[in-house]
DSSP file (Angstrom, degrees, kcal/mol; ACC not computed):
  #  RESIDUE AA STRUCTURE BP1 BP2  ACC     N-H-->O    O-->H-N    N-H-->O    O-->H-N    TCO  KAPPA ALPHA  PHI   PSI    X-CA   Y-CA   Z-CA
    1    1 A V     >        0   0    0      0, 0.0     4,-1.8     0, 0.0     5,-0.1   0.000 360.0 360.0 360.0 -43.3    0.0    0.0    0.0
    2    2 A R  H  >  +     0   0    0      1,-0.2     4,-2.1     2,-0.2     5,-0.1   0.896 360.0  50.4 -65.3 -38.5    2.8    2.5    0.9
    3    3 A L  H  > S+     0   0    0      1,-0.2     4,-3.2     2,-0.2     5,-0.2   0.867 105.4  57.6 -66.6 -34.1    4.6    1.8   -2.4
    4    4 A D  H  > S+     0   0    0      2,-0.2     4,-2.6     1,-0.2    -1,-0.2   0.920 106.2  50.0 -59.1 -42.6    1.3    2.4   -4.2
    5    5 A W  H  X S+     0   0    0     -4,-1.8     4,-2.7     2,-0.2    -2,-0.2   0.942 112.2  47.7 -57.3 -48.2    1.2    5.8   -2.6
    6    6 A L  H  X S+     0   0    0     -4,-2.1     4,-2.5     1,-0.2    -2,-0.2   0.931 113.1  46.2 -61.9 -47.1    4.7    6.5   -3.8
    7    7 A Y  H  < S+     0   0    0     -4,-3.2     7,-0.2     1,-0.2    -1,-0.2   0.875 113.3  50.1 -66.4 -36.2    4.1    5.3   -7.3
    8    8 A K  H >< S+     0   0    0     -4,-2.6     3,-1.3    -5,-0.2    -1,-0.2   0.935 112.8  46.7 -64.1 -45.5    0.9    7.3   -7.5
    9    9 A W  H 3< S+     0   0    0     -4,-2.7     3,-0.2     1,-0.3    -2,-0.2   0.891 115.8  43.8 -65.4 -39.6    2.6   10.4   -6.3
   10   10 A L  T >X S+     0   0    0     -4,-2.5     3,-3.7    -5,-0.2     4,-1.1   0.147  78.8 149.9 -90.5  20.5    5.6   10.1   -8.6
   11   11 A A  T <4 S+     0   0    0     -3,-1.3     3,-0.5     1,-0.3    -1,-0.2   0.671  72.1  31.0 -24.9 -65.5    3.3    9.2  -11.5
   12   12 A G  T 34 S+     0   0    0     -3,-0.2    -1,-0.3     1,-0.2    -2,-0.1   0.560 118.8  57.6 -78.4  -5.2    5.3   10.5  -14.4
   13   13 A C  T <4 S+     0   0    0     -3,-3.7     2,-0.3    -6,-0.2    -1,-0.2   0.675  89.1  77.0-100.9 -19.2    8.7    9.9  -12.8
   14   14 A T     <  -     0   0    0     -4,-1.1     4,-0.1    -3,-0.5    -7,-0.0  -0.664  49.8-162.3-105.0 151.8    8.8    6.2  -12.0
   15   15 A D        -     0   0    0      2,-0.3    -1,-0.1    -2,-0.3     3,-0.1   0.147  64.1 -96.3-105.5  15.2    9.4    3.1  -14.1
   16   16 A G  S    S+     0   0    0      1,-0.3     2,-0.4    -9,-0.0    -2,-0.1   0.601  93.0 108.9  83.2  12.0    7.8    0.9  -11.4
   17   17 A K  S >> S-     0   0    0      1,-0.1     3,-1.1     0, 0.0     4,-0.7  -0.924  73.3-129.7-124.4 147.8   11.1    0.0   -9.8
   18   18 A L  H 3> S+     0   0    0     -2,-0.4     4,-2.2     1,-0.3     3,-0.3   0.760 103.7  73.1 -64.6 -24.0   12.7    1.0   -6.5
   19   19 A Q  H 3> S+     0   0    0      1,-0.2     4,-2.4     2,-0.2    -1,-0.3   0.883  92.9  55.4 -56.8 -36.6   15.9    1.9   -8.4
   20   20 A R  H <> S+     0   0    0     -3,-1.1     4,-2.1     2,-0.2    -1,-0.2   0.886 105.1  51.5 -64.3 -38.6   14.1    4.9   -9.7
   21   21 A I  H  X S+     0   0    0     -4,-0.7     4,-2.3    -3,-0.3    -1,-0.2   0.931 110.1  48.8 -64.6 -45.1   13.3    6.0   -6.1
   22   22 A S  H  X S+     0   0    0     -4,-2.2     4,-1.9     1,-0.2    -2,-0.2   0.893 109.6  52.9 -60.9 -39.2   17.0    5.7   -5.1
   23   23 A W  H  X S+     0   0    0     -4,-2.4     4,-2.7    -5,-0.2     5,-0.4   0.896 108.2  51.1 -62.6 -39.8   17.9    7.7   -8.2
   24   24 A L  H  X S+     0   0    0     -4,-2.1     4,-2.9     2,-0.2     8,-0.2   0.906 107.1  52.6 -64.4 -41.9   15.5   10.4   -7.1
   25   25 A I  H  < S+     0   0    0     -4,-2.3    -1,-0.2     1,-0.2    -2,-0.2   0.905 116.6  40.5 -59.5 -40.4   17.0   10.6   -3.6
   26   26 A K  H  < S+     0   0    0     -4,-1.9    -2,-0.2    -5,-0.2    -1,-0.2   0.868 131.1  22.1 -77.2 -37.9   20.4   11.0   -5.1
   27   27 A T  H  < S+     0   0    0     -4,-2.7    -3,-0.2     1,-0.2    -2,-0.2   0.701 130.7  31.1-109.0 -22.9   19.6   13.4   -8.0
   28   28 A Q    >X  +     0   0    0     -4,-2.9     3,-1.4    -5,-0.4     4,-1.0  -0.489  58.3 164.3-136.9  66.4   16.3   15.2   -7.1
   29   29 A P  H 3> S+     0   0    0      0, 0.0     4,-2.2     0, 0.0     5,-0.2   0.772  73.3  66.4 -59.4 -26.4   16.0   15.5   -3.3
   30   30 A L  H 3> S+     0   0    0      1,-0.2     4,-2.7     2,-0.2     5,-0.2   0.869  96.8  55.2 -63.1 -34.3   13.3   18.1   -3.6
   31   31 A K  H <> S+     0   0    0     -3,-1.4     4,-2.2     2,-0.2    -1,-0.2   0.887 107.9  49.5 -63.4 -37.0   11.0   15.4   -5.1
   32   32 A V  H  X S+     0   0    0     -4,-1.0     4,-2.6    -8,-0.2    -2,-0.2   0.917 110.7  49.5 -67.1 -42.5   11.7   13.3   -2.0
   33   33 A I  H  X S+     0   0    0     -4,-2.2     4,-2.4     1,-0.2    -2,-0.2   0.919 111.7  48.7 -61.8 -43.8   10.9   16.3    0.3
   34   34 A H  H  X S+     0   0    0     -4,-2.7     4,-2.2     2,-0.2    -1,-0.2   0.880 110.7  50.9 -64.2 -37.6    7.6   16.9   -1.6
   35   35 A F  H  X S+     0   0    0     -4,-2.2     4,-2.5     2,-0.2    -2,-0.2   0.928 108.7  51.5 -64.9 -44.0    6.7   13.2   -1.3
   36   36 A Y  H  X S+     0   0    0     -4,-2.6     4,-2.6     1,-0.2    -2,-0.2   0.945 111.7  46.7 -56.3 -49.4    7.4   13.3    2.4
   37   37 A Q  H  X S+     0   0    0     -4,-2.4     4,-2.8     1,-0.2    -1,-0.2   0.885 109.9  54.3 -60.3 -39.3    5.1   16.4    2.8
   38   38 A W  H  X S+     0   0    0     -4,-2.2     4,-0.8     2,-0.2    -1,-0.2   0.911 110.3  46.2 -60.8 -44.3    2.4   14.6    0.6
   39   39 A V  H ><>S+     0   0    0     -4,-2.5     5,-2.6     2,-0.2     3,-0.8   0.938 113.8  47.8 -64.7 -47.6    2.5   11.6    2.9
   40   40 A I  H ><5S+     0   0    0     -4,-2.6     3,-1.9     1,-0.2    -2,-0.2   0.908 107.9  55.5 -60.7 -43.3    2.3   13.7    6.1
   41   41 A N  H 3<5S+     0   0    0     -4,-2.8    -1,-0.2     1,-0.3    -2,-0.2   0.721 106.2  52.7 -64.4 -20.6   -0.6   15.8    4.7
   42   42 A R  T <<5S-     0   0    0     -4,-0.8    -1,-0.3    -3,-0.8    -2,-0.2   0.194 129.3 -93.5-100.2  15.5   -2.6   12.7    4.1
   43   43 A G  T < 5S+     0   0    0     -3,-1.9    -3,-0.2     1,-0.3    -2,-0.1   0.486  78.1 142.8  91.0   2.8   -2.2   11.5    7.7
   44   44 A G      < -     0   0    0     -5,-2.6    -1,-0.3    -6,-0.2     3,-0.1  -0.335  51.1-135.6 -71.3 160.3    0.9    9.3    7.2
   45   45 A E        -     0   0    0      1,-0.3    27,-1.3    26,-0.1     2,-0.3   0.569  62.6 -68.9 -95.5  -8.8    3.5    9.3    9.9
   46   46 A G  E     -A   71   0A   0     25,-0.2     2,-0.3    -7,-0.0    -1,-0.3  -0.960  51.1 -83.5 152.9-168.1    6.6    9.5    7.7
   47   47 A I  E     -A   70   0A   0     23,-2.4    23,-3.4    -2,-0.3     2,-0.4  -0.923  20.6-141.8-132.8 159.4    8.6    7.7    5.1
   48   48 A V  E     -A   69   0A   0     -2,-0.3     2,-0.4    21,-0.2    21,-0.2  -0.988  16.4-165.2-121.6 130.3   11.4    5.1    5.1
   49   49 A M  E     -A   68   0A   0     19,-3.3    19,-3.3    -2,-0.4     2,-0.5  -0.941   5.6-157.5-117.6 138.3   14.2    5.3    2.6
   50   50 A I  E     -A   67   0A   0     -2,-0.4     2,-0.9    17,-0.2    17,-0.2  -0.965   3.0-159.2-115.5 121.2   16.7    2.5    1.8
   51   51 A A  E     -A   66   0A   0     15,-2.7    15,-1.5    -2,-0.5     3,-0.0  -0.817  10.7-169.9-101.8  95.7   20.0    3.5    0.3
   52   52 A D     >  -     0   0    0     -2,-0.9     4,-2.4    13,-0.2     3,-0.3  -0.764  18.0-145.8 -86.8 119.0   21.3    0.3   -1.3
   53   53 A P  T  4>S+     0   0    0      0, 0.0     5,-2.9     0, 0.0     4,-0.2   0.823  98.8  55.5 -56.4 -32.5   25.0    0.9   -2.4
   54   54 A Y  T >45S+     0   0    0      1,-0.2     3,-1.1     3,-0.2     6,-0.1   0.936 111.1  43.0 -65.2 -45.6   24.4   -1.3   -5.5
   55   55 A I  T 345S+     0   0    0     -3,-0.3    -1,-0.2     1,-0.3    -4,-0.0   0.859 109.7  58.2 -67.9 -35.0   21.5    0.7   -6.7
   56   56 A L  T 3<5S-     0   0    0     -4,-2.4    -1,-0.3     2,-0.1    -2,-0.2   0.381 129.9 -87.0 -81.9   6.5   23.3    4.0   -5.9
   57   57 A G  T < 5S+     0   0    0     -3,-1.1    -3,-0.2    -5,-0.2    -2,-0.1   0.506 100.6  95.9 112.2   3.0   26.1    3.1   -8.2
   58   58 A D    > < +     0   0    0     -5,-2.9     3,-1.5    -6,-0.2    -2,-0.1  -0.742  36.1 173.6-127.2  87.3   28.7    1.0   -6.4
   59   59 A P  T 3  S+     0   0    0      0, 0.0    -5,-0.1     0, 0.0    -1,-0.1   0.576  73.7  71.0 -69.5  -7.6   28.1   -2.7   -6.9
   60   60 A T  T 3  S+     0   0    0     -7,-0.1     2,-0.6    -6,-0.1    -6,-0.1   0.714  79.2  85.4 -80.5 -19.3   31.4   -3.6   -5.1
   61   61 A I    <   +     0   0    0     -3,-1.5     2,-0.3    -8,-0.1    -7,-0.2  -0.732  53.8 178.4 -85.8 120.0   29.9   -2.6   -1.7
   62   62 A R        +     0   0    0     -2,-0.6     2,-0.2    -9,-0.1    -1,-0.1  -0.531  31.6 127.3-119.9  63.4   28.0   -5.6   -0.3
   63   63 A I  S    S-     0   0    0     -2,-0.3     3,-0.1     1,-0.1    -2,-0.0  -0.703  70.9 -80.1-112.5 167.5   26.8   -4.3    3.1
   64   64 A H        -     0   0    0     -2,-0.2    -1,-0.1     1,-0.1     3,-0.1  -0.445  62.0 -99.9 -62.5 138.0   23.3   -4.1    4.6
   65   65 A P        -     0   0    0      0, 0.0     2,-0.4     0, 0.0   -13,-0.2  -0.232  33.3-111.7 -60.3 148.2   21.5   -1.2    3.1
   66   66 A D  E     -A   51   0A   0    -15,-1.5   -15,-2.7    -3,-0.1     2,-0.5  -0.683  31.9-154.2 -77.6 131.9   21.3    2.0    5.2
   67   67 A I  E     -A   50   0A   0     -2,-0.4     2,-0.5   -17,-0.2   -17,-0.2  -0.946   9.0-168.8-113.8 124.6   17.7    2.6    6.3
   68   68 A V  E     -A   49   0A   0    -19,-3.3   -19,-3.3    -2,-0.5     2,-0.6  -0.956   5.3-160.3-116.9 122.4   16.6    6.1    7.0
   69   69 A K  E     -A   48   0A   0     -2,-0.5     2,-0.6   -21,-0.2   -21,-0.2  -0.897   4.8-168.4-101.6 125.0   13.3    6.8    8.8
   70   70 A W  E     +A   47   0A   0    -23,-3.4   -23,-2.4    -2,-0.6     2,-0.3  -0.904  16.6 167.9-117.2 101.8   12.0   10.3    8.3
   71   71 A K  E     -A   46   0A   0     -2,-0.6   -25,-0.2   -25,-0.2     2,-0.2  -0.788  42.5 -94.3-112.8 156.2    9.1   11.0   10.6
   72   72 A K        -     0   0    0    -27,-1.3     2,-0.4    -2,-0.3    -1,-0.0  -0.484  39.5-143.3 -67.8 133.1    7.4   14.2   11.5
   73   73 A L        -     0   0    0     -2,-0.2     2,-0.3    63,-0.0    65,-0.2  -0.823  11.3-160.0-100.3 139.8    8.8   15.8   14.6
   74   74 A H  E     -B  137   0B   0     63,-3.1    63,-2.0    -2,-0.4     2,-0.3  -0.778   8.2-142.9-110.6 158.8    6.7   17.7   17.1
   75   75 A E  E     +B  136   0B   0     -2,-0.3     2,-0.3    61,-0.2    61,-0.2  -0.918  24.4 156.8-122.5 150.3    7.8   20.2   19.6
   76   76 A M  E     -B  135   0B   0     59,-1.8    59,-2.9    -2,-0.3     2,-0.3  -0.965  29.0-125.1-158.0 167.1    6.8   21.0   23.2
   77   77 A E  E     +B  134   0B   0     -2,-0.3    25,-0.5    57,-0.2     2,-0.3  -0.879  21.8 179.4-118.2 152.2    8.3   22.6   26.2
   78   78 A G  E     -B  133   0B   0     55,-2.0    55,-3.0    -2,-0.3     2,-0.5  -0.929  32.3-105.8-140.9 165.6    8.7   21.4   29.8
   79   79 A T  E     -BC 132 100B   0     21,-2.7    21,-2.6    -2,-0.3     2,-0.4  -0.835  34.7-120.4 -98.1 129.6   10.1   22.8   33.0
   80   80 A C  E     + C   0  99B   0     51,-2.5    50,-3.0    -2,-0.5    19,-0.2  -0.533  39.1 164.7 -70.1 122.3   13.4   21.4   34.1
   81   81 A V  E     -     0   0B   0     17,-3.0     2,-0.3    -2,-0.4    -1,-0.2   0.564  65.8  -0.9-111.7 -16.5   13.1   19.8   37.5
   82   82 A D  E     - C   0  98B   0     16,-1.3    16,-2.9    46,-0.1    -1,-0.4  -0.980  58.8-143.8-164.7 163.0   16.3   17.8   37.6
   83   83 A L  E     - C   0  97B   0     -2,-0.3     2,-0.4    14,-0.2    14,-0.2  -0.941   7.7-151.6-132.0 154.8   19.4   16.9   35.5
   84   84 A F  E     - C   0  96B   0     12,-2.5    11,-3.2    -2,-0.3    12,-1.7  -0.994  22.6-118.4-129.7 137.2   21.5   13.8   35.2
   85   85 A E  E     - C   0  94B   0     -2,-0.4     9,-0.2     9,-0.2     6,-0.1  -0.387  31.7-110.6 -72.5 147.1   25.2   13.7   34.3
   86   86 A G        -     0   0    0      7,-2.8     6,-0.3     4,-0.7     2,-0.3  -0.213  30.8-127.6 -68.7 167.1   26.4   12.0   31.2
   87   87 A K    >   -     0   0    0      4,-0.1     3,-2.0     5,-0.1     2,-0.2  -0.795  64.1  -4.9-117.2 159.7   28.3    8.7   31.3
   88   88 A G  G >  S+     0   0    0     -2,-0.3     3,-1.8     1,-0.3    -2,-0.0  -0.389 138.4   3.3  63.6-127.7   31.6    7.7   29.7
   89   89 A K  G 3  S+     0   0    0      1,-0.3    -1,-0.3    -2,-0.2    -3,-0.1   0.640 131.6  62.5 -66.9 -12.2   33.0   10.3   27.5
   90   90 A R  G X  S+     0   0    0     -3,-2.0     3,-1.8    -5,-0.1    -4,-0.7   0.279  71.4 130.9 -95.4  10.0   30.1   12.6   28.5
   91   91 A R  T <  S+     0   0    0     -3,-1.8    -4,-0.1     1,-0.3     3,-0.1  -0.427  71.9  28.6 -62.5 136.6   31.1   12.6   32.1
   92   92 A G  T 3  S+     0   0    0      1,-0.4     2,-0.3    -6,-0.3    -1,-0.3   0.519 112.2  86.4  86.4   6.1   31.1   16.3   33.4
   93   93 A M  S <  S-     0   0    0     -3,-1.8    -7,-2.8    -7,-0.1    -1,-0.4  -0.848  92.3 -79.6-129.7 166.8   28.4   17.1   30.8
   94   94 A L  E     +C   85   0B   0     26,-1.5    -9,-0.2    -2,-0.3     3,-0.1  -0.491  37.8 178.2 -65.7 133.1   24.6   17.0   30.8
   95   95 A G  E     -     0   0B   0    -11,-3.2    16,-0.7     1,-0.4     2,-0.3   0.786  64.3 -23.8 -98.5 -46.8   23.3   13.5   30.1
   96   96 A S  E     -CD  84 110B   0    -12,-1.7   -12,-2.5    14,-0.2    -1,-0.4  -0.989  52.8-126.3-162.1 159.3   19.6   14.3   30.3
   97   97 A F  E     -CD  83 109B   0     12,-2.9    12,-2.6    -2,-0.3     2,-0.6  -0.858  16.3-140.8-104.8 143.3   17.0   16.6   31.7
   98   98 A L  E     -CD  82 108B   0    -16,-2.9   -17,-3.0    -2,-0.4   -16,-1.3  -0.950  31.3-166.8-100.0 120.7   14.0   15.5   33.8
   99   99 A L  E     -CD  80 107B   0      8,-3.0     8,-2.0    -2,-0.6     2,-0.6  -0.862  21.8-145.4-115.0 141.8   11.1   17.7   32.6
  100  100 A R  E     -CD  79 106B   0    -21,-2.6   -21,-2.7    -2,-0.4     6,-0.2  -0.926  26.4-149.0 -99.6 125.1    7.6   18.4   34.0
  101  101 A L    >   -     0   0    0      4,-3.0     3,-1.9    -2,-0.6   -23,-0.1  -0.383  28.3-101.8 -89.1 168.7    5.1   18.9   31.2
  102  102 A D  T 3  S+     0   0    0    -25,-0.5    -1,-0.1     1,-0.3   -24,-0.1   0.775 123.0  58.3 -60.9 -26.7    2.0   21.1   31.2
  103  103 A N  T 3  S-     0   0    0     41,-0.2    -1,-0.3     2,-0.1     3,-0.1   0.258 120.2-109.9 -88.1  13.8   -0.1   17.9   31.7
  104  104 A N  S <  S+     0   0    0     -3,-1.9     2,-0.2     1,-0.3    -2,-0.1   0.653  79.0 128.7  65.1  19.1    1.9   17.2   35.0
  105  105 A K        -     0   0    0     39,-0.2    -4,-3.0     2,-0.0     2,-0.4  -0.610  52.1-133.1 -92.4 162.9    3.6   14.2   33.4
  106  106 A Y  E     -D  100   0B   0     -6,-0.2     2,-0.3    -2,-0.2    -6,-0.2  -0.914  20.8-176.8-119.7 146.4    7.4   13.8   33.5
  107  107 A V  E     -D   99   0B   0     -8,-2.0    -8,-3.0    -2,-0.4     2,-0.6  -0.998  22.4-136.8-142.3 144.1    9.7   12.9   30.7
  108  108 A L  E     -D   98   0B   0     -2,-0.3     2,-0.4   -10,-0.2   -10,-0.2  -0.903  28.2-173.9 -99.3 120.0   13.5   12.3   30.6
  109  109 A A  E     +D   97   0B   0    -12,-2.6   -12,-2.9    -2,-0.6     2,-0.2  -0.961  12.2 153.3-122.6 131.5   15.0   13.9   27.5
  110  110 A G  E     +De  96 150B   0     39,-0.9    41,-1.1    -2,-0.4   -14,-0.2  -0.722  40.4  32.2-137.0-172.3   18.6   13.6   26.4
  111  111 A G        -     0   0    0    -16,-0.7    40,-0.3    -2,-0.2     2,-0.1  -0.197  57.1-170.3  60.8-147.2   20.6   13.8   23.2
  112  112 A G    >   -     0   0    0     38,-0.2     3,-1.4    37,-0.0     2,-0.3   0.006  31.9 -90.8 124.4 128.7   19.6   16.2   20.6
  113  113 A K  T 3  S+     0   0    0      1,-0.2     3,-0.1    38,-0.1    37,-0.0  -0.470 107.5   6.2 -68.7 127.7   20.6   16.8   17.0
  114  114 A G  T 3  S+     0   0    0     -2,-0.3     2,-0.7     1,-0.2    -1,-0.2   0.530  86.4 136.3  82.0   6.7   23.4   19.3   16.7
  115  115 A I    <   -     0   0    0     -3,-1.4    -1,-0.2    36,-0.1     2,-0.1  -0.792  42.4-151.2 -90.4 118.8   24.1   19.9   20.4
  116  116 A D     >  -     0   0    0     -2,-0.7     4,-2.1    -3,-0.1     3,-0.2  -0.311  26.0-103.7 -88.6 171.1   27.8   20.0   20.9
  117  117 A D  H  > S+     0   0    0      1,-0.2     4,-2.5     2,-0.2     5,-0.2   0.844 118.4  58.3 -61.9 -36.0   29.9   19.0   24.0
  118  118 A A  H  > S+     0   0    0      2,-0.2     4,-2.3     1,-0.2    -1,-0.2   0.907 108.0  46.3 -62.2 -41.3   30.5   22.7   24.9
  119  119 A T  H  > S+     0   0    0     -3,-0.2     4,-2.6     2,-0.2    -2,-0.2   0.916 112.2  49.9 -67.5 -43.3   26.7   23.3   25.2
  120  120 A L  H  X S+     0   0    0     -4,-2.1     4,-1.8     1,-0.2   -26,-1.5   0.886 111.9  49.2 -62.7 -38.1   26.2   20.1   27.2
  121  121 A T  H  X S+     0   0    0     -4,-2.5     4,-2.3   -28,-0.2    -2,-0.2   0.912 110.7  50.2 -65.9 -43.4   29.0   21.1   29.5
  122  122 A K  H  X S+     0   0    0     -4,-2.3     4,-3.3     1,-0.2     5,-0.3   0.931 111.0  48.6 -60.8 -46.6   27.5   24.6   30.0
  123  123 A W  H  X S+     0   0    0     -4,-2.6     4,-1.6     1,-0.2    -1,-0.2   0.876 111.1  50.7 -63.2 -36.6   24.1   23.2   30.8
  124  124 A W  H  < S+     0   0    0     -4,-1.8    -1,-0.2    -5,-0.2    -2,-0.2   0.911 116.9  40.0 -66.9 -41.5   25.6   20.8   33.3
  125  125 A K  H  < S+     0   0    0     -4,-2.3    -2,-0.2     1,-0.2    -1,-0.2   0.896 119.9  43.2 -75.0 -40.7   27.5   23.6   35.0
  126  126 A D  H  < S-     0   0    0     -4,-3.3     3,-0.2    -5,-0.2    -2,-0.2   0.697  90.9-155.8 -80.7 -19.4   24.8   26.2   34.9
  127  127 A R     <  -     0   0    0     -4,-1.6     2,-2.3    -5,-0.3    -3,-0.1   0.923   4.3-148.3  44.6  80.6   22.0   23.8   35.9
  128  128 A P    >   +     0   0    0      0, 0.0     3,-1.9     0, 0.0   -48,-0.3  -0.204  28.9 170.2 -77.1  51.4   18.9   25.4   34.4
  129  129 A I  T 3   +     0   0    0     -2,-2.3   -48,-0.2     1,-0.3     3,-0.1  -0.419  69.2  17.6 -61.5 132.5   16.5   24.1   37.1
  130  130 A G  T 3  S+     0   0    0    -50,-3.0    -1,-0.3     1,-0.3     2,-0.2   0.313 100.4 118.4  87.5  -8.2   13.1   25.9   36.7
  131  131 A K  S <  S-     0   0    0     -3,-1.9   -51,-2.5   -51,-0.1     2,-0.4  -0.515  71.8-101.0 -89.5 160.4   13.8   27.0   33.1
  132  132 A S  E     -BF  79 155B   0     23,-0.5    23,-3.1   -53,-0.2     2,-0.5  -0.644  34.0-162.8 -80.5 133.1   11.8   26.0   30.0
  133  133 A I  E     -BF  78 154B   0    -55,-3.0   -55,-2.0    -2,-0.4     2,-0.5  -0.971   9.4-143.5-117.5 128.5   13.4   23.3   27.9
  134  134 A T  E     -BF  77 153B   0     19,-2.9    18,-3.1    -2,-0.5    19,-1.7  -0.797  23.5-178.5 -92.2 131.6   12.2   22.7   24.3
  135  135 A I  E     -BF  76 151B   0    -59,-2.9   -59,-1.8    -2,-0.5     2,-0.3  -0.885  18.6-144.1-123.5 157.8   12.2   19.1   23.1
  136  136 A T  E     +BF  75 150B   0     14,-2.5    14,-2.4    -2,-0.3     2,-0.3  -0.895  23.6 173.5-113.6 152.9   11.3   17.4   19.9
  137  137 A Y  E     -B   74   0B   0    -63,-2.0   -63,-3.1    -2,-0.3    11,-0.2  -0.982  31.9-140.9-154.4 160.3    9.6   14.0   19.7
  138  138 A E  S    S+     0   0    0      9,-1.4     2,-0.3    -2,-0.3    10,-0.1   0.881  80.3   6.4 -91.3 -44.5    8.1   11.7   17.1
  139  139 A D  E     -G  147   0C   0      8,-0.8     8,-3.4   -65,-0.1     2,-0.4  -0.859  62.8-127.7-137.3 167.4    5.0   10.3   18.8
  140  140 A M  E     -G  146   0C   0     -2,-0.3    -3,-0.0     6,-0.3     8,-0.0  -0.967  26.5-125.1-118.9 135.6    2.9   10.7   22.0
  141  141 A S    >   -     0   0    0      4,-2.9     3,-1.8    -2,-0.4     6,-0.0  -0.272  30.8-105.9 -70.4 165.3    2.0    7.8   24.3
  142  142 A T  T 3  S+     0   0    0      1,-0.3    -1,-0.1     2,-0.1    -2,-0.0   0.751 122.5  56.8 -64.6 -22.1   -1.6    7.2   25.1
  143  143 A S  T 3  S-     0   0    0      2,-0.1    -1,-0.3     0, 0.0    -2,-0.0   0.395 124.5-101.3 -90.9   4.2   -0.9    8.6   28.6
  144  144 A G  S <  S+     0   0    0     -3,-1.8   -41,-0.2     1,-0.3   -39,-0.2   0.737  77.6 132.2  89.1  23.8    0.4   11.9   27.2
  145  145 A V        -     0   0    0    -44,-0.0    -4,-2.9   -42,-0.0    -1,-0.3  -0.931  59.8-115.0-109.4 130.1    4.1   11.4   27.4
  146  146 A P  E     -G  140   0C   0      0, 0.0     2,-0.4     0, 0.0    -6,-0.3  -0.356  27.9-136.4 -61.6 137.6    6.3   12.2   24.4
  147  147 A L  E    S+G  139   0C   0     -8,-3.4    -9,-1.4     1,-0.2    -8,-0.8  -0.811  79.4   3.8 -98.8 138.7    8.1    9.2   22.9
  148  148 A R  S    S-     0   0    0     -2,-0.4    -1,-0.2   -11,-0.2     2,-0.1   0.922  85.9-170.1  55.9  51.2   11.8    9.4   21.9
  149  149 A P        -     0   0    0      0, 0.0   -39,-0.9     0, 0.0     2,-0.4  -0.445   7.1-170.1 -73.2 144.5   12.2   13.0   23.2
  150  150 A Q  E     -eF 110 136B   0    -14,-2.4   -14,-2.5   -41,-0.2     2,-0.2  -0.990  27.8-106.5-133.0 144.3   15.4   14.9   22.3
  151  151 A I  E     + F   0 135B   0    -41,-1.1   -16,-0.2    -2,-0.4   -36,-0.1  -0.465  33.3 173.3 -68.8 132.8   16.6   18.2   23.7
  152  152 A K  E     -     0   0B   0    -18,-3.1     2,-0.3     1,-0.4   -17,-0.2   0.729  59.5 -47.2-104.8 -39.5   16.3   21.1   21.2
  153  153 A G  E     - F   0 134B   0    -19,-1.7   -19,-2.9   -38,-0.0     2,-0.5  -0.963  44.5-102.0 177.6 166.4   17.3   23.9   23.5
  154  154 A V  E     - F   0 133B   0     -2,-0.3     2,-1.1   -21,-0.2   -21,-0.2  -0.910  31.7-133.0-105.1 129.2   17.1   25.8   26.8
  155  155 A R  E     + F   0 132B   0    -23,-3.1   -23,-0.5    -2,-0.5     3,-0.2  -0.718  40.9 158.1 -82.4 104.5   15.0   28.9   26.9
  156  156 A D        +     0   0    0     -2,-1.1    -1,-0.1     1,-0.1   -23,-0.0   0.079  48.1  85.6-118.0  23.6   17.3   31.3   28.7
  157  157 A Y              0   0    0      1,-0.2    -1,-0.1     0, 0.0    -2,-0.1   0.299 360.0 360.0-106.0   9.6   16.0   34.6   27.5
  158  158 A E              0   0    0     -3,-0.2    -1,-0.2     0, 0.0    -2,-0.1   0.445 360.0 360.0 -90.4 360.0   13.2   35.0   30.2
């Protein structure tokens, strides 16, 4: 069913083979972005792309294909109530924030795309207890807790 969506959307562009999709990812990324938006606008949760090295032009590479899941990210804020130190090479830096959400649920959020070690160290030393923390997440549990939350930033301009 999902491939039917893809083939319908790419009507004039596909020859009915996945190779064509891989070619589009490599040569026409805007078509992939438009397809993603098309899926999201119709209630889909995202798309999965498989980059097979053979299809992408290097038949000598025989590894498991790279699988990329692109899901819609949502944002929300919570109030920092506690922090936890990172482990291993992240010792002395922030590992995660414990946040209280507006619905009085709690979530542990760590990581975050593009957050460098200097920022994690600053947050660990400055300890932003009581400040608003913005997180991104993919889904929400039935009990109202964000699933797979990641830190986006600390609101420190208030």
